[in-house]
Each structure stands twice: as C-alpha cells, then as structure tokens.
Steps between C-alpha positions, in 0.01 A plus 500: 500500500833323532841544347860392510787694650807506275807663654481814289140603551381794708330346799339782692360849489506699817178616660613845597643799321160645426487699180795333329433424131408145406790337318444232237764228493584320176286203413788256548475554874129571531332826599621596846494854630528722801156527654352850508221618727449801277590744776801723443754498783577835658801629692477512878660728755829416667318390816394178332386330820226760543355367176477146632141547613439132565750489788274725707186338364620154606635637831853383427645664811277288721587184307875567520476490879403134460681397181724650233538184295833414661628154415295470181658490153290603203608405149426780253474369144516812287732722296777463756556686826756776560645433847680835501184712496481680838205323658617152393859518623545198725159364405590293194647153541725471197656159563183296533398418142678205343755586231271366229235767563693792648595669173481880541262462795637821651498698174153643453453594135169681553460607864188293554653220706684743727174685562317179592781394733495841671121491544548167675812550711639851453644657814421857400868594531603810311139610475421200280201270494396338827397139455199355675729225633829687558647216706470247215775421251476495120640224280516635142436302184510660157265322261440516127264780397437741217775729630769236446595571140865410456539144369776421751281619784212288376717192500631553852193645674293226666143433403226545756474123541873467566492777758197358680667159528816662637300682767316180584833342593613802705412628845291790368144457619310740274517554125383831354425515128383847400451413135262315273448327170183396318634155413520201732829311470509141630857526630406808706193325640716201593757727666226669703367164614853398600546820701169441673614150594804659661283723718541830315234772500467667158343834407452648153351809339173437318572756225401852399305452179142495632393796287585321177530123468514394869693183422548214745844565645771249584666422737214647707253250351711192569385279786685581823576859398314776685372749241500858634292785357551872562284731709519869584505685831126458547517128431345535155638257245701688234342533156809350337520202735419179315230283643393140484480185705875502558488814720552395860580819694514875451777735615603865455596564139420859402716811533795303631848660484756296308831563322440680173761296313827309531704815568360497856511877525135585559167355602173510309147430614374191321203266511478129432439153636878458524506710817193320631677165471810636673297642789312171537833315513623740768178445695565127500858560616378697802273215600753224437765682700265523797407132461812332358370150570193546280480355152422690181144368525455650845646837406274521195194378691532775759544760224179373342304475825589856605470662157280808476170409332127536541395184320499133604844344510379203298392732218826673402482782249641520151656839583637475854485126564466434871553867578767757584815389681502606865801338669450712811188294573717190526779663697259658746335170591731290715242221509427479130451147375696439177328170432657185360864520399446264208161616374504737201266798558458530121449128449173538310650707222839329509391137486120515490435374853397667821735530796506190713510704818252749635587859423647662811323761701665834557433810702454702182138500397329612183154629434229239522272701277457410136681730255294796395369519145609785272405605149463222248480236771872515575602461862737726686697458818369726772637583844508239773343627818646214701861617479670640810466873548875570533555428131494825307551400137342240278832323453474415866122499523305470177360838398183594318459425130823306501499318170296681238659517158363759258556435131335684215251670728361175642560368850679165493572361843616184664367194320409217736498122483747487218703196602199276547319595181 
C-alpha cells in the first residue's frame, strides 16, 4: 500500500509505550496511532539500572572494556530528546541537525525519544538509565507523529523523510527509528535509499501489534532498514512483537525501564520493539567504534553472522530474523572477517540478488543440527552446544527454547525460509 505525505499528516506511531490506548486520527490525515503492545507499564524502583537486565545478559561490562561506542553519532528520530535528563547530560549533540529539521529536537513532548536515546547512550549519571553504548553521542530529530497535535507544530516539525535526508548529509553513522506505520510512503522509501547511498546504517522497530492485525511496519519494511523484533530475557520472541519477512534481527524488548512521561520524574517498566531497535542501534555503535574503518555493510554483516540462532543463516525466521544481537561476539574476536565493504549483507531482500562476495567466516559458530520440531510442525530455536563454555546467558550464547512464541494455546515458533518463498 502506498500513499502521499502532505505536510500536515501524522507520519509515525511509536513502537513502545506498551498499554497506551490506540488513538484514531481524523480521516483528513489518515489513521495513525501510538502502537500498543497491550502490556501495561509499571513503576520501577529508584535503582533503575538494576532493572536493565539485558546489560548483564549481554555482558556489557566485558564489552565496555573493548568499546563504549566512542566516536559514533547516532541520530534518534523520535518525539525529541531532552538533553537535560541526568543520564543524557553531555551526550546530546544539539548543533548537528540543519536548521530546516531541528525544530524542537530537544523538546520531548512524550518522553519516548529521551528514553530511546538513554537506552542507547545514557551515562547512568544521577542513577539514570545506562546506555549499552555510553560513549556514543545522540543527534536528536523530532519527527511528525500522532503526538504532534498543534497546527503550528505540525507545520514546523519535519517529516520522517526530511529527517532521514538530513541525517544522510550529516556525520551521524547510525539512524534509529523506534516507530512504525502501516503505510509505505514513496518519499520515505526514497529518503532511506539516499541514506543508504551515503553509508548510513538504519534500524527500526517492527511494531507491537502481533496479537491483533500484525501489519507490515514501515520504515522497518523498507529496503536497507534493519527491522528489529523484541525478545525477553530467555530469548523468546515477545507475543506482541510483529513478525514477517521484514524482521532482520531480535533484541531485548520486554520489561525495559523507560521514562514514564515527559515530566521526566519517574521511570516505568515498559515493553516494545522500540527498545529493541534502540539496543540494536547501540550494539552497532559498539562494533563501529571498535572498527571505525568498517562500512555499514561490514558492521551489519558481523551482527548477522554472530547473532544467536539455532537455524541455518540462509533461512532467517519471521520472528527473530537472523537471530539475537550479540555484539560481544564481534568485539571478542580480534580476527573476525567483516567481508566486503561494498557488498550488502541483506542484498537478497533489498534488491533481489545474492551477495557478490562469499559470506565471511567468524569464530562464532551455531548449531549444525536441524531445528527441532514442536507441536503443529512449528520449529523452535534450541540451545547451541557449540558455543564457548564461558558464556552464561543466551544473549551471549543461545539458550534452550530461545524463540518459541505461544499464542492462543498453540506453539508458534520461528518460521523458516521466508525470504526465498
């Protein structure tokens, strides 16, 4: 489905804020809403970092000895980013966006963008959120969404396409888009292609509506955008996480602490693919910082090659794509081969052709056994016995029963061979 993008329309709904009511926008602008996973957010204790379970699961302390993301700028297209929140002080580059797209970039009207930025690059100062890539810097872009209601704001706030093009012409290397829409807009697709031509690496949330309509989400479904689904502490894909052939990777996305609202006074535990996209972006920043001469293709290829999975790499799943992000696997291997700088690791789905170069070999191995069959013929990801013994969690070494999704009493697991069907 395609559509036009007049200046006044709502362009995005954000893939976090689980449990928020769905909002219907007037027909003149189309039906755009905040995405809900159906899970009510809950307040968390003051020691918010203790609730960031994925930092231990991904062995962040070990990774930070190698890389913190220093030297990497990540553009956060969202509801704006509050640079005065404790963990983001000094982390937000406020003079980078061009004047045409910088309107209210540092005034977060909902709290969502500030949360995503903190999950990526928060320092943890003041007891706030600790980002997975605390050495990285955030470049904020406020984009049109259902929360932008004032007519003056609508006129001045850039569209997603305008923001993507601005980032493409900047020195930010990664673009995080923790939002989605069920309509494909040609000008957004063109902007994404332009950003890709400029060497940017783009991540987007796949959406949280799997339990109802499970729509195809954009920008995650555009070529050259890495669609990220949400998984829990065990590596199980979240019930709300939307699935389809546009899912490329999985990342932590359940029970994640975020700001409750734009007052920035308290944190709530939330679930959504928004956080998953942010954590995937941070993972890429860690790798790119350690290997600054790599291209976006090489960073993404190593993320794919080392992803946690127990199925063949050439048969990515509809739920977790090529598997769960494990940046430590890249950072721990000084001899890892990133492959061709120019060859797109997602070339088959992006342009319909296979990579011209041979896929690189890495020290991270996956199970050679075929996926086990579960009820109804669905296949589930099981543990990989070939992983090194010093890895204690499945986010570092894939754990047992990693990707089973239970809906309505039936076991639905990782669907194979979906891109070649």
